[in-house]
C-alpha positions in Angstrom: 0.0 0.0 0.0 2.7 2.5 1.0 4.9 1.7 -2.1 2.0 2.3 -4.4 1.1 5.7 -2.7 3.5 7.7 -5.0 1.5 6.5 -8.1 -1.7 8.1 -6.9 -2.7 11.8 -6.8 -4.0 11.6 -3.2 -4.1 14.4 -0.8 -2.7 13.7 2.7 -5.2 12.2 5.2 -3.7 14.1 8.1 -4.0 17.8 7.9 -1.1 19.9 9.2 -2.0 23.0 11.3 -1.6 26.3 9.5 -1.5 28.3 12.7 2.0 29.9 12.8 2.4 29.0 16.5 1.8 25.3 15.8 3.9 25.4 12.7 6.8 26.9 14.7 6.4 24.3 17.5 6.4 21.5 15.0 9.5 22.8 13.3 11.3 23.1 16.7 10.3 19.6 17.7 11.5 18.1 14.4 14.8 20.0 14.6 15.3 18.9 18.2 14.7 15.3 17.2 17.1 15.5 14.3 19.8 17.1 16.6 19.3 14.4 19.3 19.5 11.6 16.7 22.4 13.1 14.9 24.3 13.5 18.2 23.6 9.8 19.1 24.6 8.3 15.7 27.0 10.7 13.9 28.4 7.9 11.9 25.1 7.2 10.1 24.3 9.1 6.9 22.2 12.1 7.0 19.4 10.1 5.3 19.6 7.4 7.9 19.5 9.9 10.8 16.7 11.7 9.1 14.7 8.5 8.7 15.0 7.6 12.4 14.2 11.2 13.5 11.1 11.1 11.2 10.0 7.8 12.7 10.3 9.2 16.2 8.3 12.2 15.1 5.5 10.1 13.7 5.3 8.2 16.9 5.6 11.3 19.1 2.6 12.9 17.3 -1.0 13.2 18.3 -2.5 11.4 15.2 -0.7 8.1 16.2 -2.2 8.3 19.7 -5.6 9.3 18.3 -5.7 6.3 15.9 -4.9 3.9 18.7 -7.6 5.3 20.9 -10.2 6.1 18.3 -9.9 3.3 15.8 -8.3 0.5 17.9 -10.3 1.4 21.1 -7.2 1.3 23.3 -7.6 3.1 26.6 -5.6 6.2 26.9 -3.1 4.5 29.2 -2.7 1.5 26.9 -2.2 3.8 23.9 0.4 5.8 25.7 2.2 2.6 26.9 2.1 1.2 23.3 3.6 4.3 21.8 6.2 4.5 24.5 7.1 0.9 24.0 7.5 1.4 20.3 9.7 4.5 20.7 11.9 2.4 23.1 12.3 -0.1 20.2 13.5 2.6 17.8 15.8 4.0 20.5 17.2 0.5 21.1 17.9 0.1 17.3 20.0 3.2 17.6 21.9 1.7 20.5 22.4 -1.5 18.6 23.5 0.4 15.5 20.7 -1.3 13.6 20.2 0.9 10.5 16.7 1.6 9.2 15.7 -0.3 6.1 15.8 1.6 2.8 18.0 4.5 4.1 21.3 3.5 2.7 24.6 5.2 3.7 24.9 6.5 0.1 21.6 8.3 0.3 21.7 12.1 0.0 22.1 13.6 3.5 19.4 15.9 4.9 
């Protein structure tokens, strides 16, 4: 499904806020994630660091939580615990030097 997504002219299903305050907060959060990841794994390529930072951003974002609660009917506590657990798996991959799939070292850095 994801691989075929580029072949369709589909608008995003998650709307991004256009309020300048929210946009600025989002930009600061993404920059902070990329800085933290880059500091932790400077030997990974910019694309690899960017992929991991992007994954953490997706997990640390309200739509992920809302889907678990709204669509999967998880309680608030279970949704929070599930996302926290998954974030810990991504962080452990950094510790284990386990590169993300598809983000090769030769990719263009961010």
